DRENPA-3360 file (N, C-alpha, C; in nm, 2 decimals, always signed):
BEGIN
1 = MTPTLLAQ = +1.93/+1.63/+2.99/+1.97/+1.50/+2.94/+1.92/+1.49/+2.80 ~ +2.00/+1.45/+2.70/+1.96/+1.44/+2.56/+1.91/+1.29/+2.54 ~ +1.79/+1.28/+2.48/+1.73/+1.15/+2.46/+1.82/+1.07/+2.36 ~ +1.83/+0.94/+2.37/+1.90/+0.86/+2.28/+1.81/+0.82/+2.16 ~ +1.86/+0.85/+2.04/+1.78/+0.81/+1.92/+1.81/+0.67/+1.88 ~ +1.71/+0.59/+1.86/+1.74/+0.46/+1.81/+1.77/+0.46/+1.66 ~ +1.86/+0.38/+1.62/+1.89/+0.37/+1.47/+1.77/+0.31/+1.41 ~ +1.73/+0.36/+1.29/+1.61/+0.31/+1.22/+1.66/+0.19/+1.14;
9 = SIQHINPS = +1.58/+0.08/+1.15/+1.61/-0.03/+1.07/+1.47/-0.10/+1.03 ~ +1.47/-0.16/+0.91/+1.36/-0.24/+0.87/+1.41/-0.37/+0.83 ~ +1.35/-0.48/+0.88/+1.39/-0.61/+0.85/+1.27/-0.68/+0.79 ~ +1.30/-0.75/+0.67/+1.20/-0.82/+0.60/+1.23/-0.97/+0.62 ~ +1.13/-1.04/+0.67/+1.14/-1.19/+0.71/+1.04/-1.27/+0.64 ~ +1.08/-1.38/+0.58/+0.99/-1.48/+0.52/+1.03/-1.61/+0.59 ~ +0.96/-1.64/+0.70/+1.00/-1.76/+0.78/+0.98/-1.89/+0.71 ~ +1.06/-1.98/+0.73/+1.04/-2.12/+0.67/+0.91/-2.17/+0.73;
17 = GLLVSKGY = +0.83/-2.24/+0.64/+0.70/-2.28/+0.68/+0.59/-2.19/+0.63 ~ +0.63/-2.07/+0.58/+0.53/-1.98/+0.53/+0.56/-1.96/+0.38 ~ +0.46/-1.93/+0.30/+0.48/-1.90/+0.16/+0.57/-1.78/+0.14 ~ +0.67/-1.80/+0.05/+0.75/-1.68/+0.01/+0.69/-1.63/-0.12 ~ +0.64/-1.51/-0.11/+0.58/-1.44/-0.23/+0.67/-1.34/-0.29 ~ +0.65/-1.32/-0.42/+0.73/-1.21/-0.48/+0.66/-1.07/-0.46 ~ +0.53/-1.08/-0.42/+0.45/-0.95/-0.41/+0.44/-0.89/-0.27 ~ +0.48/-0.97/-0.17/+0.47/-0.92/-0.03/+0.57/-1.00/+0.06;
25 = TQVVVAQG = +0.59/-0.94/+0.17/+0.68/-1.00/+0.27/+0.59/-1.05/+0.39 ~ +0.61/-1.17/+0.44/+0.53/-1.22/+0.55/+0.54/-1.14/+0.68 ~ +0.66/-1.10/+0.72/+0.69/-1.03/+0.84/+0.78/-0.91/+0.81 ~ +0.74/-0.79/+0.86/+0.83/-0.67/+0.85/+0.84/-0.62/+0.99 ~ +0.97/-0.60/+1.03/+1.00/-0.55/+1.16/+1.06/-0.41/+1.14 ~ +1.00/-0.31/+1.20/+1.06/-0.17/+1.19/+1.09/-0.12/+1.33 ~ +1.21/-0.06/+1.34/+1.26/-0.01/+1.46/+1.31/+0.13/+1.43 ~ +1.28/+0.23/+1.52/+1.33/+0.36/+1.50/+1.25/+0.43/+1.38;
33 = GRTVYISG = +1.30/+0.54/+1.34/+1.23/+0.61/+1.23/+1.10/+0.67/+1.28 ~ +1.03/+0.73/+1.18/+0.90/+0.79/+1.20/+0.79/+0.71/+1.14 ~ +0.69/+0.67/+1.21/+0.58/+0.59/+1.15/+0.48/+0.68/+1.09 ~ +0.44/+0.65/+0.97/+0.34/+0.73/+0.89/+0.22/+0.64/+0.86 ~ +0.10/+0.68/+0.90/-0.02/+0.61/+0.87/-0.10/+0.68/+0.77 ~ -0.12/+0.62/+0.65/-0.19/+0.68/+0.54/-0.33/+0.62/+0.53 ~ -0.43/+0.71/+0.54/-0.57/+0.67/+0.53/-0.59/+0.60/+0.40 ~ -0.70/+0.52/+0.39/-0.73/+0.45/+0.26/-0.75/+0.55/+0.15;
41 = QVSANAKG = -0.68/+0.53/+0.04/-0.68/+0.61/-0.08/-0.77/+0.54/-0.18 ~ -0.85/+0.63/-0.25/-0.93/+0.58/-0.36/-0.90/+0.66/-0.48 ~ -0.97/+0.63/-0.59/-0.95/+0.70/-0.72/-1.02/+0.83/-0.72 ~ -0.98/+0.92/-0.63/-1.05/+1.05/-0.62/-0.94/+1.16/-0.64 ~ -0.99/+1.28/-0.70/-0.90/+1.39/-0.71/-0.91/+1.48/-0.58 ~ -0.84/+1.59/-0.58/-0.84/+1.68/-0.46/-0.98/+1.74/-0.43 ~ -1.07/+1.74/-0.53/-1.21/+1.79/-0.51/-1.30/+1.68/-0.46 ~ -1.25/+1.55/-0.45/-1.33/+1.44/-0.40/-1.41/+1.37/-0.51;
49 = EILHKGDF = -1.38/+1.41/-0.63/-1.45/+1.35/-0.75/-1.39/+1.21/-0.78 ~ -1.47/+1.11/-0.79/-1.42/+0.98/-0.83/-1.38/+0.98/-0.97 ~ -1.26/+0.94/-1.00/-1.21/+0.93/-1.13/-1.22/+0.79/-1.19 ~ -1.22/+0.78/-1.32/-1.21/+0.65/-1.39/-1.33/+0.55/-1.34 ~ -1.45/+0.60/-1.34/-1.56/+0.52/-1.30/-1.58/+0.40/-1.39 ~ -1.59/+0.28/-1.33/-1.60/+0.16/-1.41/-1.48/+0.10/-1.47 ~ -1.36/+0.17/-1.45/-1.24/+0.12/-1.51/-1.15/+0.08/-1.39 ~ -1.15/-0.05/-1.36/-1.07/-0.10/-1.24/-0.92/-0.07/-1.25;
57 = QAQVRQVF = -0.86/-0.10/-1.36/-0.72/-0.08/-1.37/-0.68/+0.07/-1.36 ~ -0.76/+0.15/-1.42/-0.73/+0.30/-1.41/-0.75/+0.35/-1.27 ~ -0.84/+0.29/-1.20/-0.86/+0.33/-1.06/-0.74/+0.28/-0.97 ~ -0.69/+0.16/-1.00/-0.58/+0.11/-0.93/-0.46/+0.20/-0.95 ~ -0.43/+0.24/-1.07/-0.32/+0.34/-1.10/-0.34/+0.47/-1.02 ~ -0.46/+0.52/-1.02/-0.49/+0.65/-0.96/-0.47/+0.63/-0.81 ~ -0.51/+0.52/-0.75/-0.49/+0.50/-0.61/-0.34/+0.50/-0.57 ~ -0.26/+0.43/-0.65/-0.12/+0.43/-0.63/-0.06/+0.57/-0.65;
65 = DNLKTALA = -0.11/+0.64/-0.74/-0.06/+0.78/-0.76/-0.10/+0.86/-0.64 ~ -0.22/+0.84/-0.58/-0.26/+0.92/-0.46/-0.18/+0.88/-0.34 ~ -0.14/+0.75/-0.33/-0.05/+0.70/-0.22/+0.08/+0.77/-0.24 ~ +0.13/+0.78/-0.36/+0.26/+0.84/-0.38/+0.26/+0.99/-0.33 ~ +0.15/+1.06/-0.36/+0.14/+1.20/-0.32/+0.13/+1.20/-0.16 ~ +0.06/+1.11/-0.10/+0.05/+1.11/+0.04/+0.18/+1.08/+0.11 ~ +0.25/+0.98/+0.05/+0.38/+0.95/+0.11/+0.48/+1.07/+0.10 ~ +0.48/+1.13/-0.02/+0.57/+1.25/-0.04/+0.54/+1.36/+0.06;
73 = AAGATFSD = +0.41/+1.38/+0.10/+0.38/+1.48/+0.19/+0.44/+1.45/+0.33 ~ +0.47/+1.33/+0.36/+0.53/+1.29/+0.48/+0.68/+1.27/+0.47 ~ +0.74/+1.30/+0.35/+0.88/+1.28/+0.33/+0.91/+1.13/+0.31 ~ +0.82/+1.05/+0.26/+0.84/+0.91/+0.24/+0.82/+0.87/+0.09 ~ +0.87/+0.75/+0.06/+0.85/+0.69/-0.07/+0.79/+0.55/-0.05 ~ +0.76/+0.48/-0.16/+0.71/+0.35/-0.15/+0.81/+0.25/-0.09 ~ +0.94/+0.28/-0.10/+1.04/+0.20/-0.03/+1.03/+0.20/+0.12 ~ +0.96/+0.31/+0.18/+0.94/+0.32/+0.32/+0.82/+0.25/+0.37;
81 = VVKLTTYV = +0.73/+0.20/+0.28/+0.61/+0.14/+0.32/+0.64/+0.00/+0.37 ~ +0.58/-0.03/+0.49/+0.60/-0.16/+0.56/+0.48/-0.25/+0.56 ~ +0.36/-0.18/+0.53/+0.23/-0.26/+0.53/+0.13/-0.19/+0.44 ~ +0.06/-0.27/+0.36/-0.05/-0.23/+0.27/-0.17/-0.31/+0.31 ~ -0.29/-0.25/+0.31/-0.41/-0.32/+0.32/-0.50/-0.27/+0.20 ~ -0.54/-0.37/+0.12/-0.61/-0.34/-0.01/-0.75/-0.40/+0.00 ~ -0.85/-0.31/-0.03/-0.99/-0.35/-0.03/-1.04/-0.34/-0.17 ~ -1.10/-0.45/-0.22/-1.14/-0.46/-0.36/-1.29/-0.50/-0.37;
89 = VNSTDDKL = -1.37/-0.43/-0.43/-1.51/-0.46/-0.45/-1.52/-0.58/-0.55 ~ -1.60/-0.68/-0.50/-1.63/-0.80/-0.59/-1.50/-0.85/-0.65 ~ -1.41/-0.89/-0.56/-1.28/-0.93/-0.61/-1.29/-1.06/-0.70 ~ -1.20/-1.06/-0.80/-1.19/-1.17/-0.89/-1.04/-1.20/-0.91 ~ -1.00/-1.31/-0.97/-0.86/-1.33/-1.00/-0.81/-1.23/-1.09 ~ -0.89/-1.18/-1.19/-0.84/-1.07/-1.28/-0.81/-0.94/-1.21 ~ -0.89/-0.91/-1.11/-0.87/-0.79/-1.03/-0.74/-0.81/-0.94 ~ -0.73/-0.92/-0.88/-0.61/-0.95/-0.80/-0.48/-0.94/-0.89;
97 = NAVRSIRT = -0.48/-1.00/-1.00/-0.37/-0.99/-1.09/-0.34/-0.85/-1.14 ~ -0.44/-0.77/-1.16/-0.43/-0.63/-1.20/-0.36/-0.55/-1.09 ~ -0.41/-0.57/-0.97/-0.34/-0.50/-0.85/-0.20/-0.54/-0.84 ~ -0.17/-0.67/-0.85/-0.03/-0.71/-0.84/+0.06/-0.65/-0.95 ~ +0.01/-0.65/-1.07/+0.08/-0.60/-1.18/+0.11/-0.45/-1.17 ~ +0.01/-0.38/-1.13/+0.03/-0.23/-1.12/+0.12/-0.20/-1.00 ~ +0.10/-0.27/-0.89/+0.18/-0.25/-0.77/+0.33/-0.27/-0.79 ~ +0.36/-0.36/-0.88/+0.51/-0.38/-0.91/+0.57/-0.27/-0.98;
105 = QYYTGPNP = +0.49/-0.18/-1.04/+0.54/-0.06/-1.11/+0.58/+0.05/-1.00 ~ +0.53/+0.04/-0.88/+0.55/+0.13/-0.78/+0.66/+0.08/-0.68 ~ +0.66/-0.05/-0.66/+0.75/-0.11/-0.57/+0.86/-0.18/-0.65 ~ +0.97/-0.12/-0.66/+1.07/-0.17/-0.75/+1.19/-0.24/-0.68 ~ +1.19/-0.22/-0.55/+1.30/-0.28/-0.47/+1.28/-0.43/-0.44 ~ +1.38/-0.49/-0.38/+1.38/-0.63/-0.35/+1.29/-0.68/-0.24 ~ +1.25/-0.58/-0.15/+1.17/-0.61/-0.03/+1.03/-0.55/-0.03 ~ +0.93/-0.62/-0.08/+0.80/-0.56/-0.08/+0.74/-0.55/+0.06;
113 = PGSTYVGV = +0.64/-0.47/+0.09/+0.59/-0.46/+0.22/+0.50/-0.58/+0.26 ~ +0.47/-0.59/+0.39/+0.36/-0.68/+0.43/+0.24/-0.64/+0.36 ~ +0.14/-0.73/+0.34/+0.03/-0.69/+0.26/-0.09/-0.78/+0.30 ~ -0.21/-0.72/+0.30/-0.34/-0.79/+0.31/-0.43/-0.74/+0.20 ~ -0.49/-0.84/+0.14/-0.59/-0.81/+0.03/-0.72/-0.87/+0.07 ~ -0.82/-0.78/+0.07/-0.96/-0.81/+0.12/-1.06/-0.79/+0.01 ~ -1.14/-0.89/-0.03/-1.25/-0.87/-0.12/-1.37/-0.82/-0.03 ~ -1.44/-0.72/-0.08/-1.55/-0.66/+0.00/-1.67/-0.65/-0.10;
121 = QALYDKDV = -1.79/-0.64/-0.04/-1.91/-0.63/-0.12/-1.92/-0.48/-0.18 ~ -1.88/-0.38/-0.10/-1.89/-0.25/-0.14/-1.80/-0.16/-0.05 ~ -1.77/-0.04/-0.11/-1.70/+0.06/-0.03/-1.80/+0.18/-0.01 ~ -1.75/+0.29/+0.03/-1.83/+0.41/+0.07/-1.91/+0.47/-0.04 ~ -1.87/+0.45/-0.17/-1.94/+0.51/-0.28/-1.95/+0.40/-0.39 ~ -2.06/+0.39/-0.46/-2.08/+0.28/-0.56/-1.98/+0.28/-0.67 ~ -1.92/+0.40/-0.70/-1.82/+0.41/-0.81/-1.68/+0.38/-0.76 ~ -1.65/+0.36/-0.63/-1.52/+0.33/-0.58/-1.50/+0.18/-0.58;
129 = LIEIEAIA = -1.40/+0.13/-0.66/-1.38/-0.01/-0.68/-1.27/-0.07/-0.60 ~ -1.18/+0.02/-0.55/-1.06/-0.02/-0.47/-1.02/+0.09/-0.37 ~ -0.97/+0.05/-0.26/-0.92/+0.14/-0.16/-0.80/+0.08/-0.10 ~ -0.69/+0.16/-0.08/-0.57/+0.10/-0.02/-0.52/+0.20/+0.09 ~ -0.48/+0.14/+0.20/-0.42/+0.22/+0.31/-0.28/+0.17/+0.33 ~ -0.19/+0.25/+0.39/-0.05/+0.22/+0.40/+0.00/+0.26/+0.53 ~ +0.10/+0.19/+0.58/+0.18/+0.23/+0.69/+0.33/+0.23/+0.64 ~ +0.40/+0.34/+0.67/+0.54/+0.36/+0.63/+0.62/+0.39/+0.75;
137 = VVR = +0.75/+0.36/+0.74/+0.84/+0.40/+0.85/+0.95/+0.47/+0.77 ~ +0.96/+0.60/+0.80/+1.05/+0.69/+0.73/+1.19/+0.68/+0.80 ~ +1.29/+0.65/+0.72/+1.42/+0.63/+0.77/+1.49/+0.76/+0.79;
% end
């Protein structure tokens, strides 16, 4: 017996009664496809060296470049991402705005992923200022 494959679909929902944001979607429903879980990415190169020490914006760009590499390894792109979780050391409004601004350079479509932004006291290394993990559903 041949298994039935479900058609892959992703639905973005911003229910009435919840904030409609330009930067994220309140509810993302994914059915079918392959789910890809990407571990938290930081501003490190393949040798594990932290890049752009002390430069928050440069670290954010590096993190998104690392996410792009990880997604490509799974046959995915940013348009396949359904959920992001962002951890920022000593978050400020300036840091939040920097993340939002840089993120829009990678997410160019009309439906951004679900998103959680968390301010933290520290990450695993004193030079790491941001870490982002992602979940994608590959169509």
